[in-house]
C-alpha positions in Angstrom: 0.0 0.2 -0.1 1.3 3.4 -0.8 1.7 6.2 1.8 1.4 9.8 0.2 3.9 11.1 2.6 6.6 9.7 0.2 6.9 11.6 -3.1 8.8 10.3 -5.8 11.0 12.6 -7.9 10.8 11.5 -11.6 13.8 13.3 -12.4 14.3 11.3 -15.7 14.7 12.7 -19.3 11.3 12.8 -20.8 7.6 11.9 -20.3 8.1 8.5 -21.8 10.7 7.6 -19.4 8.7 9.0 -16.4 5.7 7.0 -17.3 7.5 3.9 -17.9 9.0 4.4 -14.3 5.6 5.2 -13.1 4.8 1.9 -14.4 7.4 -0.1 -12.8 6.8 1.5 -9.3 3.0 0.7 -9.5 0.6 1.2 -6.6 3.6 1.5 -4.1 3.8 5.5 -4.9 0.8 7.5 -5.3 2.5 10.8 -5.3 5.0 12.3 -8.1 7.2 15.2 -8.4 8.1 16.5 -12.1 10.6 19.3 -12.1 12.0 21.9 -14.3 14.5 19.4 -15.8 11.5 17.6 -17.7 9.6 20.7 -18.8 11.2 20.4 -22.3 10.5 16.6 -22.5 6.8 16.5 -21.8 6.5 17.3 -18.2 3.2 18.9 -18.3 1.9 16.3 -20.2 3.1 13.4 -18.1 1.7 15.4 -15.0 -1.6 15.3 -16.7 -1.5 11.8 -17.6 -0.6 10.7 -14.2 -3.1 12.8 -12.5 -6.2 12.2 -14.7 -5.7 8.7 -16.2 -3.8 7.0 -13.2 -5.1 8.8 -10.2 -1.6 10.0 -8.9 -1.1 13.3 -6.8 1.2 15.6 -8.7 3.9 17.9 -7.3 4.9 20.1 -10.3 8.3 21.6 -9.0 9.1 24.8 -11.3 10.6 27.1 -8.4 9.0 30.0 -10.3 10.7 33.5 -9.8 9.9 36.6 -11.7 8.0 40.0 -11.2 4.7 39.7 -9.6 2.4 39.9 -12.7 4.3 37.1 -14.6 4.1 34.7 -11.7 0.6 35.5 -11.1 -0.1 34.8 -14.7 2.1 31.8 -14.9 0.4 30.1 -11.9 -3.1 30.8 -13.2 -2.2 28.7 -16.4 -0.7 25.7 -14.4 -3.5 25.9 -12.0 -6.1 24.7 -14.9 -4.2 21.2 -14.7 -5.8 20.3 -11.3 -2.3 19.8 -9.8 -1.8 19.2 -6.2 1.5 21.2 -5.4 3.5 24.0 -7.1 6.9 25.4 -6.0 7.8 28.9 -6.2 10.8 31.0 -4.6 10.0 32.1 -0.9 10.5 35.7 -1.8 7.0 37.2 -0.2 6.4 39.4 -3.6 6.5 35.9 -5.5 4.3 34.1 -3.0 1.6 36.7 -2.8 1.3 36.6 -6.5 1.4 32.9 -6.9 -1.6 32.7 -4.3 -3.4 35.1 -6.4 -2.7 33.1 -9.5 -3.9 29.9 -7.8 -7.1 31.4 -6.4 -10.1 29.3 -6.5 -8.3 26.2 -7.0 -6.8 23.6 -4.8 -3.3 23.7 -5.8 -1.0 24.3 -2.7 1.8 27.0 -3.2 4.9 25.9 -1.8 7.8 28.2 -1.3 11.4 27.3 -1.6 13.6 28.4 1.5 17.2 27.5 0.8 17.9 24.8 -1.8 19.2 21.7 0.1 22.1 21.3 -2.7 23.6 24.6 -1.1 25.8 25.0 2.1 27.2 28.3 3.3 29.9 28.8 1.0 27.2 28.7 -1.8 25.5 31.4 0.1 28.5 33.6 0.4 29.1 33.1 -3.4 25.7 34.4 -4.1 25.8 37.5 -1.8 23.4 36.1 1.0 23.6 37.8 4.2 25.7 36.3 6.7 24.3 33.7 9.3 23.7 30.2 10.1 21.7 28.4 7.0 19.1 26.9 9.6 18.2 30.6 10.8 18.1 31.9 7.3 15.5 29.0 6.3 13.6 29.6 9.4 13.2 33.3 8.7 12.4 32.6 5.2 10.0 30.0 6.1 8.3 32.6 8.4 7.9 35.6 5.9 6.7 33.1 3.2 4.0 31.9 5.5 2.9 35.4 6.2 2.8 36.1 2.6 0.2 33.2 2.2 2.4 30.3 1.3 0.6 26.9 1.8 3.8 25.1 2.7 7.6 25.3 2.3 10.2 23.5 0.9 13.4 23.0 3.4 16.0 20.4 4.3 14.8 18.0 6.6 17.7 19.3 9.2 15.6 22.4 9.3 11.9 20.8 9.7 12.1 20.8 13.3 12.9 24.6 13.5 10.3 25.6 11.1 7.4 23.4 12.6 8.2 25.2 16.0 7.3 28.6 14.4 3.8 29.9 15.2 3.3 30.6 11.5 3.6 27.2 10.3 0.4 26.1 12.1 -1.8 24.4 9.6 1.0 24.7 6.6 3.0 21.9 5.0 6.6 21.2 5.3 8.0 19.1 2.1 11.6 17.9 2.2 13.9 17.0 -0.5 17.3 16.0 0.6 15.9 12.8 2.0 18.4 9.6 1.5 17.6 6.1 2.5 20.6 5.0 5.1 23.5 4.1 3.0 22.3 5.7 0.0 24.6 7.9 -2.3 24.4 11.6 -1.3 24.6 12.9 -4.7 24.5 16.6 -5.0 22.7 17.1 -1.6 24.5 18.7 1.1 21.9 18.6 4.0 20.2 15.4 4.4 18.4 12.8 6.6 16.8 9.4 6.6 13.0 9.2 5.6 12.2 8.2 9.1 13.9 11.1 10.7 12.7 13.9 8.5 9.3 12.7 9.3 10.0 12.8 12.9 11.6 16.2 12.6 8.4 17.6 11.4 7.9 17.0 7.7 4.2 16.4 6.1 6.0 14.9 2.9 9.4 13.7 1.7 10.8 13.7 -1.7 13.0 10.7 -3.0 14.6 10.6 -6.5 17.5 8.8 -7.5 17.7 6.1 -4.8 14.4 4.9 -6.2 14.6 5.3 -9.9 18.2 4.4 -10.2 17.5 1.1 -8.2 17.6 -2.3 -9.7 14.0 -2.7 -8.5 12.3 0.8 -8.1 9.3 -0.9 -6.7 10.9 -2.7 -4.0 12.9 0.5 -3.2 9.9 2.7 -2.9 8.0 0.2 -0.9 11.3 -0.1 1.6 10.6 3.7 2.3 7.0 3.2 2.6 7.6 0.4 5.4 10.1 2.6 7.1 7.7 5.5 7.1 4.9 3.3 8.7 7.2 3.0 11.8 7.2 6.7 12.4 
């Protein structure tokens, strides 16, 4: 049986491979993430097919960032597909515009705090203000919630701090950077195991390569579902 706390990232080259992978995983997973990397490979068509024909929940990970009017129009266009989650950058003006674009729809707007592939040296290179990453993540999360975000994207290492924020009540925390014990970290730098992420306060975890690169993707997904059942 699937557990929608697990979201599988279909970070493969195109919609054909994504649909093939979803077929291999079968009913072990009910929630999929489709990201920017597949946008030119039929990602929106795959999202719609998985949602409408296979009954899957869909997280569209576009991380939108632009002036307010452009974000609002883009979100309004995406909202017509009846998807479940959409990411935007956590800047308050972006979040407010996205919420306007999603008005009247059930699609949740999730704000990106600090990408889980970044560490302090990356923030320094990007001229982000000094300070501990966890503190900056918590501050960005609070501001995104105040701007109307339905949830945030954050490292599982920061989930507990975000969950402790008064503004987080009734909001979602979705965490990439999750790796089963013993898995290759890849390009992620701030990681925990699936069970620890949920215990820290995350509502959903996102796992990609440890599942779709596994010899048996269904078994890899089921192992995570079984792990979550014990939390």
